[in-house]
N, C-alpha and C positions, 0 to 999 in steps of 0.2 A: 811232587809233580808241579810243573809250571804250566800256566796258560799264556800262550803268546797270541796276541791279537794283531793282525795286520790290516791296515787301512790303506786305501788307494785304489789303483786299478788291479784288483785281485780276484775278480769274478769274470768268467767268460774268456779267460786268457790262458787256461791250462794250469792254474796254480795248484789245484787239489791233486791231480795226477803227478805233477812235478814234486810236490812235497811228499806224496806217498812213495815215489821212487827214491827220493833222497833219504827218507826214513828207513827204507829197506837197506840202503847202503850203510847207514849208520847204526843199523840194528836197534832201532828205537821201538819202544812200546808206547802206544797212545793213539791219537786220532786227529783227523783234520775234518772240518766241516765249514760250509758257508753259513754265516748268519745274515740277516737282512742288512746288517751294518758293515760287515767285514769278513775276514777269514780267521777262524779260530783253530789253534793248534795246541794239543795237550801232549806233553812229553816229559821225560825224567828231568829233574832239576839239574843234575850234574852233566847232562848232555846239551843243555840250552845254549851255551856259548859256542860249542863246536857246530851245532845245528845252524845257528844264526850266521856264523862265518861262511859255512857252505852255501846257505841260502843266498847271501848277498853276492857271492861269486858267480852263481849260476841261474839267476832268475830267468823265466821264460822271456823271450824277446819283447813281448807286448805288455808284460807286467810292470807295474810301477808301485813301489811301496813308499807311501808318504809318511807313515807313522807306525811305530812298533810299541805296543804296550805289553809289559810282562807282569804277571801277578800270580800268586800262589793258587794251586788247584788242589783242594783237599778231599775231593770225592774219590771213591775207590773204583778202579776199572774192573769190569767183569770179563776181561779177556787179556791175553798176554802177547799180543802182536800189535801191528799198526794198521789202522783202518780208515776208510773214508766213510763218515757217517752222514745220515740225512741232514739236510739243512735245518737250521733252527731260527725261528723268528726272534728278533731282537730289535730294540729301538734304533732308529736310523739317525745319522747326521751326515753333513756334506762331505765328510771324509770317506764315505762309502760311495764310490763312483759307479755310475751306470756305464757299462761298457759301450764303446762306440762300434759302429759297423765297420768292418775291415775288408779291404780289397783282397781278392783271391790270391793265394800264395803260389809260388813257383811249383812246389811239390804237388799241390792239388791240380794245377794246370797239366803237369806231366801225367798224372793219373787219368785225367779225362781223355788224354790222347794216347794212352797205352792200352792196346787191345787185350792185354793179359791182366789188366787191372779190374777189380770188381766195380770200380767207379768210371769205367770207360764210357764216354759220352753221357755222363751223368751231370745234368745241368745245375744241381744243387749241392755239389760236393763242397765240403768244408772241413776244417780241422781246428786245432787250438790256436793256430796262427791267423786264421782268416774266417770270413763269413759274416752273415747278418747277426747283429746283437741288439742294439737299441731299437731298430725297426720291428723286431719280433717280440719285444719284451712287454709283458703285462705288468710285472711287478718284480721287485727284488725279494729274495735272492735269485741270482741268475740260474734257475733250474728249468728243465724241459717243461715241467707242468705249469710254469709261469710264463710260457712263451707261445707263439703261434704254432709251435711244433707239437703241442699237447695232443691234437687229434691224430697224429701220425705215430702209431706204436712201432717201436723198434722191431724189425724182423729178426729171425734167428741169427743171421750172420752179424747184423749190427749189435745185437745183444751180446754175442760172444766177444766182439771187438771192444765194446764198451767195458766189459768186465776183465779184459786181458791187460795186466799191468805192463806187458812188454810191447803193447801196441801204441802207436803215437796218438790214437783216438781213445785211449783209455780214459773213461769217465768224462769224455767231452760231450756236453749237453746237446750240441747242434748237429750231431752226425745223423746221416740217413743214407739210403742207397735206393736204387730203382725199385726195390721190393717193398719199400716203406710207405708208398702211397702218394708221394708228391708227383704230379703228372703235368706235363706240358700239353697244351691244346692249341690247335690252329685249324680253323675250319673243321673238317671231320677227322683230322689227323692228330696223332699223339706222339710225344717224345721225339725220337730221331726223325721220323717222317714229318712231324710238325716243323722241325727246323729246316729240313730240306725244302719243303713247300714254301716256307717263309722266305728263304734265300732266293728261290726262283722268282717270287713275286717282287722282291726288292730289285732284282736284275731287270724285271719288266717295267720298272718305273712306278711301282706302287708305294703308297705311304702306309707304314705298319705301326701299330701301337703295341709296344712290348712291355709286359709286366716285369719289372726288375726288382731291385732290392728295397727301395724306399718309395716306389711309385711307378707309374707307366711313363715310358719315353716314346717319342715319335721318331721313326727312322725312315730314311730313304737314301737312294744312291747319291753320294756326294759329288758325282760328275754330271748329274742330270739337271740341267738348268731349268727345264720346263717343270719337272716335278717339284723342285725347290720353290719355284715361283708359285705353284699351286698350293704348296704347304704354307707359304707366307700369306697368301690370300685367305685361306681357310682358317688359319690360326690368328689372323689379324696381327701380323708381325711384319710390317712392310720393310723395315730397314735393319732392325737389331740383328747383330751377327748370330749365326747358329754355331754350336759346337760340332766337332768332328770326332768320331771314334775310329781309331786306327787299329789294325790287327795287332801290331807290335811296335816296339820302339824304332826298329829299322825302317818300317814303313812310314812312321811319323816323321823321321828325319829326312825323308824324300820331299816332304812338303813344308817343313818348318825348321827354322834354326833352333837347335837345342844344345845347350851347354851341359856340363856334367851335373850341376845342381838341378837343372830342369829335368834331366833324365832320371835322376834319383827320386825326384818328387813324383813323376808319372808312375814309377815302379813301386812307390811306397804303399804301405797298407792304407794310407789316407786316400790315395788314388784320386786326386782332384782333377777338375778341368783346369788345364794350365794355359794361360794366355802366352802364346809363343809367336815370335816374329815369322811372318809368312816368307816362303821362298817364292821367287818369281817364276812364271811360266810353267806351272804344274798343270795337270789335266783336270784339276778340280774346277767346279763351276764357279763363275765369277761373282755370283750373287749370294755366296755363303757368308762373306764378311766384307761387303762392299764398303769402301772408304775407311776401312780399319787396317792398321798395320799388323794385326794379330789374327791367328786362328785360335779358337778354343780347342785345345788338343786333349783328348782323353783316351786312355787305353781300356780294354775290357777289364772290369773290376769284379765280375762274377763269372763262374763257369758258363752260364747261359750266354752271356755276351761273347765269350771266347769261342764257344762252339759255333755260334752264328757267323762270326767273322772268319772262322776257318773255312766256311763255305763260300766266301766272297773274296774277290781279288781286288777290291777297291774300298776306300774309306766310306763311312756312312754318316749322314747327318744324324745327330743325337741331341734331341731337345725335349724339354719337359712336355708331357701330354697335358696341356691345359689350353684354355682360350684366353688370350690377352694376359691379364695379370692375375687370373684365378689360381688357386692352389693346384698342384699337379694331381691328377687322378690317382687314386690308390686302391680302388675296388671296382668290381664289375659294373655296378650301377653308375658310378662316376664316369668310367670310360665309355660306357654305352651312350651316355648323354653327350659325348663328344664324337659320336660316330660320323658326323658330317665332315670331320677333319681327316679321318684315315680311311683306308680301304679295307684292311683286315687287322685282326689282333692276335698276337701270340701271348697266351696267358697261362696261368697255372693255378692250382688250388691251395697254395700256401698263403695264408692271410698276411697282409701288411698291417701291423698294429699301429705304427707311427709312420706317417708319410714323412719323407725327408728328402730335400733337394740335394743335387750334387754340389760339392764345394767348388769354389773357384780360387785359384792362386796365381801369383805372378812373380817372376824374378825381378827384384828391384835392389840395386846397390848390394850385390853379392849375397843375397839371401832370398829364400822363397817366402813370400808373405801372403797370408790369406786375404782374399777380397770378398768372399762369401763363406760364412762359417756354417757348414751343414754336415753332410755325411762324411765320416772319417775324422772330422775335427771337433764335432760337438755331440753331446754336451761337453763343454769345456770347463775344467776345474782349475782355479788359480789360488795359490797360497799368498796371502797378503802380509805386508809388514804389520807387526804388532802395534796396537794403540797403547797409549799410557793409561787410558780410562779402564776401569774394571766393570763398567756398566755393560751388561749383556744386551745385545741387539740382534734381532732377526729382521733382516731388511729385504723387502721385495721391491725391486725397481722395474718399472714397466716399459722403459725405453722410449723410443720416438715413434715415427709413423711409417716411413718408407721401408725401413729395415726392421721387421718385426722380430724382436728378441726381448727377453726379460732376464733379470739376474736375481739370484738368491744369495744373500750374504749372511753367514752365521759368525758373529763376533767371537763366540765361544771356541770355535775351531779355526778362526781367521781364514776361512775358506769362502771363495766366491764361485758360484756356478753361473755360466752363461748358457742360455738355451740354444738349440738349433734355430736357424733362420726360419721365420714363419711368413715371409712375404710382406707385401705392402698392405698395411692395416686399414687404409682407406677403403679397401675392398671388403665387403661384408663377409664373404666366404673365408678370406684370410683372417679376419677378426675371430671367426668361429674356430679356425684351426689354432690360432694363438691361444684362445681360452682353453681349448681341449688340452693343448700341450702344457699350459700353465697348471691346469687342474691335475694332470698326471704327476707333475713334479711336486706340487704341494701335497698331494695325497701320498706319494711314495715316501717322501721324507717327513710326513706329518708336520709340515712346516707351517707354523702359525706366525705370520709377520707381526712384529711390534711397531714397525715403521714402514710406511708405504711411500714410494718416491715416483714422481712422474715429471714430465717436461712442463715448462711454463706456457707452451703454446696451447691456447685454450681450445683450438679446434682439432687437436690430435685425438684420435680414437682412444689412445691410452690415457689421456688426461680425463676424458669423459668416463672411461672405465674405472678410473681411480675413485670416482665418487660412489661407486657401488660397494666399496669396502668400508667397514666400520673400524678403521685403523687410522691413527695419526698420520697426516699427509705432509710431505715435504715436496715442494715444487722447485725444480732446479733449472737455472738458465742453461740452455742447450750447449753453449760453448764452454761454460764452466765444466760440464760433464765431459766434453771432448778433452779439455786440458788435463783433468785428473786422470782420465783413462790413458792419455799419452804418457803421463808421468809414471803410472803403474807399469806400462809396457816397457819403458826405459829401465825401471828398477828391476823388472824381471829379467831383462837382458844383462844388466850389470848391477847386482845388489849392493855394490860398494860405492855407488854414487853418493856424494854428500854435498855437492854444490846445488844452489837453487837452479830452477829451470826457467827458460823462456820458451813459451809455446806459441807457435804460429797456427791459428785455427782458421782454416779456410774451407767453406763448404757452400752448399746451395741455399740453405735456409735454416735459421735458428731463431726462435722467438726471443725478442728482447724489447720489453716495454712497448708492446703493441707495434713493434717493427719486425721485419724479417731480416735478421742480420746474417752475414756469411763471411765476415773478415774481421778478426780481432787478434790482438797480441796481448798475452798475459805473462807476468812473471810470478814466481812463487813455487809452492810445493803442496803437500797434503795439509799444511797448517795455515796457509795464506795464499790467496789469489788476488793479484792486483792487475787491473787493466792498464796497459801502457799505450796502446795505439789501436786505431780502427781505421777502416777506409771511409771516405766521405760517402754520404747517402745520396741516393737518387730514388725516383718513384717507380713502383710497379703500377703502371697506368691501368686502372680498372681492377686492381687487386691481384690476387695470386694467379689469375688466368694468364697474366703476362709471362709467367714462368714457361708456359707452353707456346707462347706467341712472341718470339724474340723481336719481331717487327716493332712491338710496343716499347721494348727496351731501347732499341736504337732510336726510335722517335723521341723518347724522353731524353736521352743523352744529347741528341742533336739540338733539341729545344733548350736544354739546361745550359749547354756550353756554346750556343749560337754557332753551330757547325753547319753552315749553309750547304756545302757540298754533300755532306752526309744526309742532311734533311731532304735534299732533292732526290737522292738515291732511294731513300726509304719511303717517300711520299707515294711512289708508284704502287706500293703494296697496300694502299688504303683507298677506300671510296671517299669522295669529298665530304660527305656527312660524317663519316667516321673520324676523319682528320679534325673536323671542327669539335667533335665531342672530346677527343683525346687532348686537343689543345686546351680546352676548358679545364679538363682534369689537371693538366700540368700547371696552368696559370693560377688556378684557385686551390690547388692541392686537395682535391676532393675525390672520393671514391677510389682512392689509391693508398698504397702502403709503402712506407719508406723501407729501403733495403740498402745494403752495401755488399751484396753477395759476389764472391769471386766466381761462383758457378754461373751467375748471370753475366759476368764480364766475358767469360768464354762464349756465351750465347751471342753477345753483342758483336764480338769479333767474327765469329763464324757466320752469322747472318749477314754482316756487312760484306763479307767475302763471297756471298752467295753459296755457301756450303751447306746451310740448313734452311728449312722453312719452318713449318710447325714442328716442334720437338716431339718425337715419337717414342723416345726411350731415354732413360737417365744417362747423363754423361755423353750424349750424342755429339755435342759440340766439341767436347774435349777429345773425343775419338778422331773426328775428322780433322781437327787442327793438329793433333799429334801426327796423324798420317801425313799431312802436308809438310809440317815442320821438319820431319825426318829427312825430307828430300833436299834440305838447304843447310849450308854451312855459315849462314849469316851470323855475325857476332854483335851487330848493333842492337840497341834497345831503345824503347820509348822513354822520354823524360817524365819525371814526376816530382812532386814536392811532399815533404812531411812537415806540416805546420801544427805545432801544439798537439802532437800525438795523433794527427789526422793525415792519412795518406790522400793527397789531392791529385786528381787525375786529369785536370783540364789540359795541361801541357801534353799529357799522354794522348788524349783524344784528338787534339789539334794536329799532332804529328802523325797519328794514325790516319786521320782524314786526308792529309796531304799524300800519303803513300797509296791510298786507294786509287786503282786505275793507272798507277804509275809504276809501282814496284810489283814484282811477281808475287802472287798470293803466297807461295811457299816461303818467300823471304819475310813477308809480313807476319805469317804464322810463327816463324822462328823468332822474329823480333819480339813477338808477344811473350813467348816462353822466356826469352832472355830477360825481358822486363820484370816478369814475376820473380825471377831469381835475384835480380838487382834490388827489388823492393824488400825481399826478405833479408838480404845482406845489409841493407840500410837499417832495417828495424832492429836487428840483433846487434849492430855495431856498438851501441853504448853499453852493452851488457856482456863484457868480454869474458867474465868468469862463469857465466851461466851456461848450463847444458841446454842445447837446442832440441826441442821436440816439435813434431808436426802432426796435426790431426785434422780430420774432416775429409769429406769425400773427394775434394780436389787432389788430395795426396794418394788417390788411387791411380793417378796419371803417371805412367812409367817415365815418360820423357822429362816431365817436371822434376820428379824425384831424382833421376839420374843426373840431370844438370845441377840441381841443388846440392846433391852429395859431392859432386866434383868441386863446386865452389866452396863448400864448407870445409872440405879437406885442404884446399888451397889456403883458406883462412886459419887452418889448424884449430878448428872448432870441434868440440865434442858434440855429437848429434845422434839422434835416434829416430828412425821411422818405426811404425807399428810392425811387430813381428808375430805376436801371439794371437792377435785378433785384428780385424780390419780397421782402417782409419776412418771409414764412413760411419753412418749412424748405427752400425752394429755395435760400436763401442759405447754408445750413449748409456745403456743400462748399467754398464760397468762404472762409468763416471758418476752416474746418479747414486749408485750404491756407495761409492767411495765418499761422496758428499755427505751422506747420512752417517757413514762410519767414522770419518775423521772430523767432520764439522769445521771446515776451515773458515777463517775470517775472509770476508769478501770486501775488497776495496775498489770502488768504481772510479773510473777515470774522471779527473776534475773534482 
């Protein structure tokens, strides 16, 4: 007999029933069972080859086998057929993947709409191809008793279904039906009546809190301007766009432009919120995504969402049930604490073990690229290039601040795990969520780090957290992490790349020798990183508070470059005593931090055009400038110089100042984007054989990436944007772990 061990996505995706059915066809004797680490199959030695050939040809759609290990099995079987045995505990490693939450499949949607189906109008219908996984899981292996379904015993019908080899739900852990005890509640109503009453209240303009797969969402009529304004006020979200849930793809197409790839993404098992271009003159309220060219489009990804939307003839606002930047509510106590935001709640009695946000994706340069890595995309497992060193490392990288993620890297398996998004870690409640998630993964994998990695920014929550570990610590420069992450993403897209890389790293902020950098250019690879260029510095007057107050940025630039017209425009935004204080900060270079951030450059341009005031959400300036620039076909750009590896913008600002009040704002906005593309073209020009990679939050901007892609194709340059994980600070823990894994040589500019 042989023992075949399968590693990868092999639990929670219907592998055991699939293998059982295959074994019946091949008339095998043996068994299959989950272990904590993998899937274990025992079968006759002479049938191994034929079994593996058949296995590879017909895997379940969501299964992914990363590694197969074959070894002898010398124990005697006490039966002469093929069986599914109870799971066995076994040491874990990162090859054992925790299954992701999956959007509802078409078959299950048909069943909940079929009056003759036992799952008719059942809000928790699922099968091997869909349903909650990670959000329900207490531990591996993925068995019912290790999940939030443990309290709900299978009824007679579901028991017979579970045991029937001919049924598609044979041995599926997550099955249930209306008789199994999971109940919808709304006011005094239950199940179907609860949904009916909820739909009526949405039609009346009420705000509803709905308990979904990974947490509560807030819903209201997407046509009702007044209700949406009330929601903005109560949720403390004055301008940031809301997502919209549409009944189906055809309805979404009435309100947004969607190409084939975008439609495929919306209908996928990952089911993200997709940023799609708005169509003009629809019946939707104007305050959903004001000053943005996009709607955040999402389709029902659970039967509960689908059943509710079936009762409504309009799209609904679909946003996280939280206040400001707090974690989304995931239980009754947390949602009740937010009762001042909503009118009524639609809830149920199935627990959410792990809260998880909706993922966000965007079509950029002919590919769907993640912008927030959460439900359906995470936890993410990546296979790394092998190192030459035999030294075994277990690396924990804690990431950055605004995008709460961590990564685990096991050099023994060359596997890296990136956690789901945990929010902005400057918020105490998000820090708690981050630590809970980290502890779950460390415990699940019995992962004991030998190296801890964090950012060099001394004020990051993760940097302070690192001090609590009794583990050797490596602190990594923010943009070095971005660069290594972008190199990995490029190699995952094309493993045959063998040229060195040139990386354009542009973001809002990254610590660099007591400065807040946001614009650097590197060349190198996993063995060596050399800085080739950076943008000139200016001051954040009064420190990091200037990030939220772009008037301070404009004042600094006007003073630095003696731009009298711009100075006159910005002075009206200050009291006289404020101006005097900030003038002293500039002159004496005190109580201020040096920066060269491209994110702040967006803020300077947007504020000067009167498009933003105080920044209320991340990338607000990029959004409004993109919305404006899309209305122009301007081809000119602002001048700049590159001197000794420093991008100097004095000429840029002087020309920009001349355009203010003269040129249409949309043309100025488009000239700004054109200028960024020209700067990148100039930076990469001396490195003709290098592969171009781009990382940092600035490259979440679709217009910039599309313009840049067009230029790079014209230049016949090989280039890669992020595709496997976002370009923003979600990629930082990946780059940090790679720094500890490969230990490249760092060469500073000059």
